[in-house]
N, C-alpha and C positions, 0 to 999 in steps of 0.2 A: 887390361881395364885397371890399372892401379895408376891411371894418372890423375884420378883426385888425391893422391898422397904425396907428401910433401918427399919421401924417402923412401928407401926398401925396406929399412928400419920399420918404419910408423905401418908399411903392409903389412911387415910380417907379425908386427903385434896385435894389429886389428884381428889378423887369421888365426892367432894363438888365442885371444879372448873368444873369437867365436867357435873354435872346435874343440881347443883343451878344456876339460872341467876337472876341477880339483876337490875331491870331498876329504875333509877334515874330523877324523871323530875324537871327540873330545870329552873327558869325564868331567863333569858336572861339581864331583864331590872329590876333586883332585884340590890339595892346600893350593897350586898356582893357577887355577881354573879364572878366578875371577883377575887375578894381575896379568894375565893370558887376554883376557878379553878387554882391558883397559889398557894395553898396551897395544893393539890390535883391534880400534873400534870399528874398523871396515866389513870388520867379519860378521856383524851384527847390520850395521846399517847396509851393507851392499851384497850382503851371500842369503842364501834361502838356509833358514834354521830349521832342522827337522828333529824334532823329540821324540824319543823311544817311550816316552810316558814317565821316565824316572821324576822322583821332583828333586829340584833345585833348592838349596839353602837360601834363608830371606835374602841374606845379602846378594847371592848370586842374582837373585830375582829381581831385586830392587836397584841394581845394579845396570841389569837389561831395560829397566823401565826408563832409568834415566839417561842411557844411550840413545832410545828408538825414542824418547819424548823430550828431547833436547830442543826441538823447535819448538816446543809449548812449554818449558822452565824457561826460554829465554824471553817471555812476555812478562814474566815477572823482574822486578828491579832487585836490584844486590841488597835491598834489605829486606826482599820477600821472602828469604830462606827458611824462616818456618812454614810458609803457605806451601813453598815447594816441597818440602819433606811430609809435610798432609795428603798432598795431591798421591806422591808416592806409597805413603802408608795403605792409602785408603786403597789405589790399585791392589796392595800386595794382598791385605783383608778380602779384597771381593775373589782373590782368586783362593785365598786361605779358607775360606768359608765353604767353596765348591770344589775342596779336594775330596771328600766322602763323596761326591757326587760323582767323581771320574774327572775332574780337573786335572789338567796336567800342565807345562811349561806351554807348550803347546798354545793351549785354550790361553793363556797368559800372552801370547804374542798376538792370538786375536783380539783380545779385547782390547790392547794397546793399538794396533792397526785400525781397529773401529774407532778408537777416541779421536787418533789422527785424523780420519776422515772426516769424523763432526766438527771438530775443531776447525778444520779449513773450510767447510761450509759453512760454517758460524760467522768467522772470518771475513771469507769472501762475502757475507751478505752485509756484515757492518760495513764493510768498504763502500759496497753500494750505496747503502743508506746514508753514510758520510757524503758520499760524493753528491748525492741529490739535494741532503741538506746544505752542503755548500752552496750548490748550484741555485737552491730558493733562495739562500741568505744574500746570493752577489743578486739575483733579481731585486731584493726589497732594497738591498744598498742602492741599487740603481735606480728604482723608484723614487727611495727617499733623495736621492741626487734630483731627479726630476720635479719632485713637490717642492723641493728647496728652491729652486730657480723661479718656479711658477709664483710659491709664494713671495719672492722678492720683486719679482714684477707686479704680480696683484698691489703688494704695499705701496710702490712708486705711484701707480696708477689711484690709489685713494687716496694716498698724498696730494697727487694732482688734481681730483675731484673736489678734494676739501679746498684747497686753494683756488681752484673756479668757483666755488659754489660761496667762499666769501667774496670773490668777484662782483658775484651776482647780487649776493645780498646787499653791497655798497651800493650798485648800482640802483636797487630797488628802492634803497633809502634816500638816496639822492632825489631820483623820482617822488617819493611822499615830499619832501621838503619842499620841491619846487611846486608841488600842487598846491602847499599848505601855502607857501608867498601868493601864489597866485590870486587866491581868495583874500590876502591883506592888501594886495596891490592890484587895484583892479585896473588901476590905469596903465600898468603895464602888462596888461591880461595877453594882447595880442604877442608882445615878443616873448612871453613866457611860456604861449603854446607853440611858437614854431623850435622852442628851445626845447619844449617836451616831446618835439616831435623827430626831433634829432637824437636825442635821449631815447627814444621810442627804435629808432633805428640802431642806433646804437646795441641796445640791448636785444635786438632781435637777432643780430650779427654774433654780439656773445654765445645769445642762446644755442644758436646754429652749431657755432664752432665748438660749445661743453657739450650737445649732443652729439658730435663727430664724434668727441674726445672719449665722451662714454661709451658709445657702438664701438669701440676697439677694446672694451674690456670683456665685453660679449666671446670673441673666440680665445681669450686666454682662458675663460671658464669651460668652453669649450674644449678647449685641447688639454686642460687636466682633469676632464670627466674622461677623454678617450686616453690619457696617459695613465690614470687607474686602472680603465677596463682593459689595456695591455697584460695586467697583472695576472698569471694564469692561474686558475683554479687547484692545481698540484701544487705548485709552489704554495700556497696559502694550506692547502692539507698538509704540507711538508712542516709548515711552521706549527700549525697546529698539535703536533705531534711533540714539541720541545716541552721538556719538563722546564723550563725556564726559558724565557727569551735573552737573549744577547742585550747589552744596552743599548747600544743604536736604533735597535726595533720598537724597544721598550719607551723612549724618546718620542717615536715615531707616533706607534700607537696613543700613547698617554695625552699625545697633543691634538690626535687626531679626534679622540674621545671627547674631550674638555671640549674643544669646537663643536661639536653635535650635541654637546650638553649634557654629555653623560661624566659626573666626575666619581665614577668608580673607573680608577686605574688599575687596578690588580687582574693579574695574568688568565685570571678565569673568563673577566669581563673582557678582556681583549679577545679572545677564543669565542667566545659568544659572538661578539661584532663580527670577527672573521668569517 
């Protein structure tokens, strides 16, 4: 059954690790105890340490805590040496205060193990929350892009509407002038009446054309409402949890509040609006 191993040597090493146990008995008060642990850190990280109750020196305990909490200390930057030492000193102080109640180095190991476990859970929860926030931010960015596109199209339609409205105003002005001239020139009444009829036909055609173009704006408004309706409630809840919004989100929500007639663009006002 050694087909899973690359060589006979690998198989031999695996069997030794499975069935061979080595017990080391160390004196924590020995002058070279700390140096021995520093030279062989795997004794602390990989081995099961059993303490018979004898207290270690302060230096030995801090050295042990440093080795076991290496993953924790790595979260601090190189400039945070003071905070690293403060953490180690607090852990030692917690142990020292309870020596008279029976605390032993084994108790210190348990405390450090629990601390590592709690930190791991906190880090995992933070990473999960970060993932949710990033997902919500991405959704908001996508919504912002959609709103910008719809806004651009709406601006184009408004510009076209103003142009058509101008044409309609000009046409109405021409009709008014034609009617005034009809009163002044009675002899040309029949000719002007015919011209007026022709103008009315043209105006109706223009009116139908304008109404047709105006009807194309409503689907854009409906599309914008549908796009906003696709934003999930949990994404908005995650956004409310932010202490301060990202710049892009702040700009979008400020614009929306102003368009809604609310000129209070504070983060509190934005969260109330959401």
